[in-house]
N, C-alpha and C positions, 0 to 999 in steps of 0.2 A: 468619521460616517454617520449619518442619519438612521432611525432605524429601516424608514422607508428605503433608503437607499441601499440597507443591505439586505433586506428582502428581495429586491430585485436583482441585486449582484448574486445571490443564492440561487435566483432563478436560472441564471445565465450560467453559473457552474454546473447546476443540474443538466440543463440542456447541452452543455459542453461533455458533460460525463456520458450522456445517451448518444452523442454524435457518432463514435466509433460503432455501436450498434446499428444506428440507422444507415451508416454507410455500407456497413456488412450486410444488412438486408437490401440495400439498392443492388449490391453488385450481385446478391443472389436471385433477385428478382430480372436481372437482365443477363442472368448466366456467366456471369463473370467471375466465378470461383475457381478458375484454374482447370486443367484435366484431373486434378485431385481434391475435390471440394471439402471432403473430411479433413485432408492434411492442411489446407488453407485455413478453414475455419480453427482447427486446434490449435495451430500458431498463432493465427491472429488473435484470438481471446487471449492466449497465454502473454503474447506480448504486451498485451494492454493491461492485462493484470500487474506485470512488472512495472510496467511503464507508470501507473497510478500508484504503487506502493512507493516509487521513487519520489514520485511529485509530492505524495503526502510526507515524506521525509524531507523534503527540502524547505516545507512551509516554516518550520521552526527556526531555520538556519537564516532564512531570508526575512522571516518577522523579526528577529533579534539584530540581524545585520543592518538591514534598511529602515529600521524603526517602523515596521508597519504592523503593529498591533491586530488590526483587523483581519488580518489573513487568519488568524486561527479560527476564526467561525467556519473556514471552509476544509478545515482538516477532517473533520469527521465525515462530511461528506465525500471528499476524494477518497478516504479509507474505504467506505461503504462501497464505492464504485469500483474499487480496486477487488473487494471480496465477491461483488456481483459477477466481475469477469472472470475471476477466479472459478465461480460456481458453473459458469459457462463453460469454461474451459474443461472443468472437471465432467460435467453431464456431458459433454460431447465424446469426450474419452471412454466414459462409462456406457453410455446409452448407443451413440452412432458409430464409435468404433469397435466395441466389444459386446454390445448387446447384452449388457449385464450378465456377461459369462464370469460369474465370480471366480472360478478356479483358476481363468486365464490372468484376470486382473491380479490375484494375489501372487501369482507366478511371475509376473511382470514387475510387480513392487519387489518382490525378492530378489530376482534376478538382474533387471536392468537398473542400475545406479542412478540413472538421469530420472527415472519414474520414482524411485525410492525417496530422493531428495525432493522432487517436486511434490509429490505427495505429502511429504511431513511438512513443507512450508505450506501448503494448502491446509492442513489440520491445524497447523498454528494461526491461522488467520480466522479461524471459526471463533473461539473466544473471545478474540480482539473484536469482532464484529457483535456477538451478541452482549459483551460488555461496553459498548460504545456510547451507550444513554447516559444522562446526568442521575437516572434512579442508580445505576451500576455504580457510579462515581461515590455516591452517598452510601451504599451497601458495602463497596469494599474499603471505603477511606481513600483519601487522594493519593498518598504513599504507595500503598498495595496496589491501585489502580495504575498509577504510573509506572512501577515495577513490572506488572503484568503486560503493559503495552510496550515496553521494550522489545519485546518479542518480534514486533515489526521488524526489528533490525535482522535478527537470525532469519525470519521470514524472508526477506530481500536478499539475504546470502544464499540462501536456499535457491530462492528464483534465478538467480545469478547463475549457480552451479549448474542446475537443471537446465539452464539455455545452453551454457557451454560444453556441458556433456553431451546434449542432445546433438548440436550442429556437426556436422562431418568435416567441412574444410574452412568454411568462411567464420570465422570468430568474431569479426569485427564489433558486430553488435553486441554479443555477451561481454567481450571486454570494454566497450562503452559504459554500458550498464553496471559492470563491475567497477569502473572508474568513477562513476557517479555515487555509487552506495560509500566506496571507500572514502570520498571526499567528506560526504555528510558524516561518516563515522568518526573521521579524523576531527572534523569541526567539532562535534559533541564531545571527543575527549579532550581537545584544547579546551573548549568553553567551561567545561566541568572543573578542569585543573584551575583555571583562572579564578571560578566562582570558589572554589576549595581554598584557595592561596589568598583570596580577598578579605582584609581583617574585618571581624564580625563587627557591627555597629551596636552600640550600646541601646538595650531597650529604652530607656528614657528619650533619646534622640530618635528611634523609630517611630514611637509613638507622636512625639511633636511633629515628625514629618509626615505623619498620616493625614488623608484630607480627613474633613469632618463631613459625614453624611448628613445631608439636610432630609 
């Protein structure tokens, strides 16, 4: 993929990332936020947070399994959109549902387990969003940065559990999302085992195989 193609494909991914927000705004403008608008917006933004986290997790397996290295260029944007919708989800709960009533919110976090685990998942997203830039990769070093960003798997699990504990009866969607997260985690474990079991290549051979930078 050329640089120009990559630039336009990133514009497309950016617009797709905004599409759920545009759709929510269109529904609000036309008065189609159901009989309980706050509940609808809270669930809608939470759903898209979890969906985008899962999409970001699938990029690496797809990139390696289908030999599509250019997919890596979109992972950061997808992850930041997940954080963006997570912020909308959090702001809806803090502002419009509780009107910044801190004692009530702290009581919810302490007593309602689905809020506790959901809040934990959102908090874990914050350092991932802050350190998503190339500058932070240089500051932390590649290995430490990778270890930190493995927290996204914990965030995904928290999101699934949050959703599962939230719903009353119809658990099909949280179970489906949980299955997707399990598949991605399973793929990662299998891939790491294969990589670890693969015999190491001598340094001289690796050097001879490296392309010469012009």
